[in-house]
C-alpha positions in Angstrom: -12.1 -14.6 -12.7 -11.0 -13.9 -15.9 -7.6 -12.2 -16.3 -9.0 -9.3 -17.8 -11.8 -8.1 -14.7 -9.8 -6.4 -12.1 -9.5 -8.2 -8.7 -11.5 -5.3 -6.5 -14.3 -5.2 -9.7 -13.6 -1.4 -10.1 -11.9 0.5 -12.4 -8.3 -0.5 -13.0 -6.0 2.7 -12.8 -2.8 1.3 -14.3 0.5 1.9 -13.6 1.7 4.7 -10.7 4.2 6.2 -9.1 4.9 7.6 -5.5 4.7 11.5 -5.7 7.8 13.1 -4.0 8.8 16.4 -3.5 12.3 15.9 -5.5 10.0 15.2 -8.4 7.5 17.8 -8.4 8.8 20.5 -11.0 9.9 17.8 -13.4 6.4 16.0 -13.7 4.7 19.2 -14.1 7.3 20.4 -16.7 7.6 17.2 -18.6 3.8 15.3 -18.1 5.6 12.0 -17.6 3.7 8.6 -18.9 2.5 8.1 -15.4 -1.2 6.6 -15.1 -1.7 7.8 -11.5 0.3 9.0 -8.3 0.1 8.1 -4.7 0.9 11.1 -2.2 1.8 10.5 1.4 -1.2 11.9 3.4 0.8 13.2 6.0 2.8 15.8 3.9 -0.5 17.7 2.6 -2.5 18.5 6.1 -1.7 21.9 6.0 -3.7 25.2 5.2 -2.0 26.2 2.4 1.9 26.6 1.2 4.1 25.1 -1.4 3.0 21.5 -0.8 -0.6 22.2 -1.7 0.3 24.4 -4.3 2.1 21.5 -6.3 -0.6 19.1 -5.2 -3.4 20.8 -6.7 -1.4 21.4 -10.1 -0.6 17.7 -10.1 -4.3 16.8 -9.2 -5.3 18.6 -12.2 -3.4 16.0 -14.4 -3.3 12.9 -13.0 -5.7 10.6 -10.7 -4.4 10.3 -7.3 -4.6 8.1 -4.1 -3.9 8.8 -0.7 -1.7 6.8 1.6 -1.4 7.5 5.2 1.5 6.5 7.6 -0.3 7.8 11.1 -3.2 6.0 11.4 -2.2 3.6 13.9 -5.2 1.4 13.5 -4.1 -1.5 15.6 -3.2 1.0 18.5 -4.4 0.6 21.9 -5.0 4.6 22.3 -8.3 6.1 21.1 -8.4 7.1 17.2 -6.9 10.7 16.6 -10.5 12.0 15.2 -8.8 15.3 14.6 -6.2 13.9 12.4 -9.4 12.0 10.5 -11.1 14.8 10.1 -7.9 16.3 8.4 -7.7 13.1 6.0 -11.8 13.7 5.2 -11.0 17.3 4.4 -7.9 16.5 2.0 -9.9 14.0 0.5 -12.5 16.5 -0.4 -9.8 18.7 -2.0 -8.0 16.1 -4.2 -11.0 13.3 -4.6 -8.6 10.5 -4.2 -9.6 6.9 -5.9 -9.3 5.5 -2.3 -7.2 6.0 0.4 -4.9 3.7 2.4 -2.8 3.3 5.4 -1.1 0.4 7.1 -2.2 -2.5 9.1 0.2 -1.8 12.0 0.6 0.3 15.3 2.6 3.6 15.1 1.6 6.0 18.3 2.3 5.8 22.0 0.2 7.5 24.3 0.4 11.1 22.2 3.5 10.4 20.3 4.3 9.2 16.9 6.8 6.6 17.2 7.7 7.1 13.4 8.0 3.3 12.8 5.2 0.8 11.2 5.0 -1.8 14.1 3.1 -5.2 13.5 0.3 -6.0 15.7 -0.3 -9.5 17.8 -2.3 -11.9 15.5 -5.1 -12.9 17.9 -9.0 -13.2 18.2 -8.8 -9.9 20.6 -6.7 -7.9 18.3 -8.9 -9.0 15.2 -12.3 -7.7 17.2 -10.2 -4.3 18.1 -9.0 -3.1 14.9 -12.0 -4.4 13.1 -14.1 -1.7 15.3 -11.7 0.8 14.6 -11.8 0.2 10.8 -15.3 0.7 11.2 -15.0 4.1 12.6 -12.2 5.4 10.4 -14.7 4.1 7.5 -17.6 6.1 9.1 -15.6 9.6 9.1 -14.5 9.1 5.9 -17.5 8.1 4.1 -15.4 5.2 2.2 -13.7 1.7 2.5 -10.5 2.2 4.0 -7.6 0.4 2.2 -5.1 -1.5 4.6 -1.2 -2.4 3.4 0.5 -5.5 4.8 3.6 -4.5 6.6 7.1 -6.0 6.7 8.0 -7.5 9.9 11.2 -8.7 11.9 9.6 -10.0 15.1 6.4 -12.0 15.9 4.8 -12.5 19.3 4.2 -15.9 21.1 0.6 -15.0 21.2 -0.4 -15.2 17.7 -3.3 -17.4 17.1 -3.5 -16.1 13.3 -0.8 -16.2 10.5 -0.6 -12.5 9.4 -2.5 -13.3 5.9 -5.2 -15.2 7.7 -5.6 -12.1 9.9 -5.5 -10.0 6.8 -8.5 -12.0 5.3 -10.6 -12.3 8.4 -10.3 -8.7 9.0 -11.5 -7.5 5.7 -14.5 -9.7 5.7 -15.2 -8.6 9.1 -14.8 -4.7 8.8 -15.6 -4.3 5.0 -12.0 -2.8 4.4 -10.0 -3.4 1.3 -6.2 -4.4 0.8 -3.2 -3.1 -0.4 -0.9 -5.8 -1.1 2.8 -4.8 -0.8 4.4 -7.6 -2.7 8.0 -6.4 -1.5 6.7 -6.3 2.0 5.7 -10.1 1.5 8.8 -11.1 0.1 10.8 -9.3 2.9 8.6 -10.9 5.9 8.8 -14.2 4.4 12.5 -14.3 4.3 12.5 -13.0 7.8 10.1 -15.2 9.4 10.6 -18.2 7.0 7.4 -18.8 5.4 6.3 -19.3 1.6 5.2 -16.1 0.2 2.8 -17.4 -2.4 0.7 -19.1 0.7 0.2 -15.7 1.8 -1.2 -14.0 -1.4 -3.3 -17.5 -2.3 -4.8 -16.7 0.9 -5.9 -13.2 0.7 -9.8 -12.8 -1.0 -9.2 -11.7 -4.5 -12.2 -9.1 -4.5 -10.6 -7.2 -1.7 -7.1 -6.4 -3.2 -7.4 -2.9 -4.2 -4.1 -1.9 -5.1 -0.4 -3.4 -5.3 2.8 -2.3 -4.0 6.4 -2.6 -5.5 9.7 -1.4 -3.8 13.2 -2.7 -3.3 14.9 -3.8 0.1 18.2 -4.3 1.5 19.5 -8.3 1.7 21.9 -8.8 4.4 21.6 -12.4 4.1 20.1 -13.8 7.3 17.8 -11.0 7.1 15.9 -8.5 4.9 15.2 -4.7 5.9 12.4 -3.0 4.0 14.3 0.3 3.1 12.2 1.6 0.0 15.7 2.8 -1.5 16.5 0.3 -4.0 15.4 -0.9 -7.5 12.8 -4.0 -7.2 14.7 -7.1 -6.9 14.4 -9.9 -9.3 12.3 -12.4 -6.7 9.8 -9.6 -6.2 9.7 -9.3 -10.1 8.8 -13.2 -10.1 6.3 -12.9 -7.2 4.5 -10.0 -8.9 4.0 -11.6 -12.0 2.4 -14.7 -10.6 0.3 -12.5 -8.2 -1.4 -10.8 -11.3 -1.7 -14.1 -13.3 -3.9 -15.0 -10.0 -5.6 -11.6 -9.4 -6.2 -10.2 -13.3 -5.1 -6.2 -13.5 -4.9 -4.5 -10.3 -3.4 -1.1 -10.1 0.2 -1.2 -9.2 2.2 1.6 -7.6 6.2 1.7 -7.6 7.5 3.5 -4.3 10.7 5.1 -3.5 11.4 6.5 -0.1 14.9 7.2 -0.3 18.4 7.7 -2.5 16.3 9.1 -5.2 17.4 8.7 -8.6 16.7 11.0 -11.7 13.0 10.6 -12.6 13.8 9.0 -15.7 15.4 5.9 -13.9 11.7 5.4 -12.0 10.0 5.7 -15.0 12.0 3.1 -17.0 11.7 0.9 -13.7 7.7 1.7 -13.8 8.0 0.8 -17.6 9.0 -2.8 -16.6 6.5 -3.3 -14.5 4.3 -2.4 -17.0 5.7 -4.9 -19.2 5.9 -7.4 -16.8 2.1 -6.9 -15.9 1.0 -7.0 -19.3 3.1 -10.2 -20.1 1.6 -11.7 -16.9 -2.3 -11.0 -18.2 -1.7 -12.8 -21.1 -1.0 -16.2 -19.7 -3.4 -18.7 -18.1 -5.0 -17.4 -14.8 -3.0 -18.9 -11.8 -5.8 -20.3 -9.0 -3.1 -21.6 -6.3 
């Protein structure tokens, strides 16, 4: 693969930010140099109001993608079809480049647990999730993009590593992947694996998007808090990843302790500079 060819075979969107309410007005007033925004799907599943007003206004100026947290693709209960149809209606409204969620479960019975919980990586789980992905894709009329989550525990029943499971799921279901570099690093510290082995095991053609975010390091364990700047080890892993994949749309996330927008824009510019430098180097294949 050429270093100038997007891994997914689709248009390279460039460098984006997570759209957060704290920045609505400044975005519309200043038109910052952001290539695209990622919106939290659940914030806009409403019939009207302030959130949709801002979303429509920003959608007129910037490309958008949708990123959900409530799908519970790995859960034991039936998929929430009413929710899926709401997601499809929002997609018809703002025409996102793609729609993503997380490879996890997050719902027990009828209640959202408000956490992204890891799955058992077994053959049974693989078949279960693949069938549910196909159902979601039938409703949405497009491939689903699934993100690897950070994790702190593993099940004793695992038959695959997480990266083997992701690769097999994308092949079996046709889904695409959102590779969160920070989550790979966090999980690698917590479980003692090589993060580069994880990344090299994923099929490059299936990787649609990358995430960058910060975490809290407590020495013996790491928590994916999304409330800090990106750490140096994650920056290095990001550069190496782009050397392997070529250009992939990159998103900088911040979910708490929101700094002035100018600070996030400076961090996004660092991603752009490091990404550009990585793409000028010889591709890394292993």
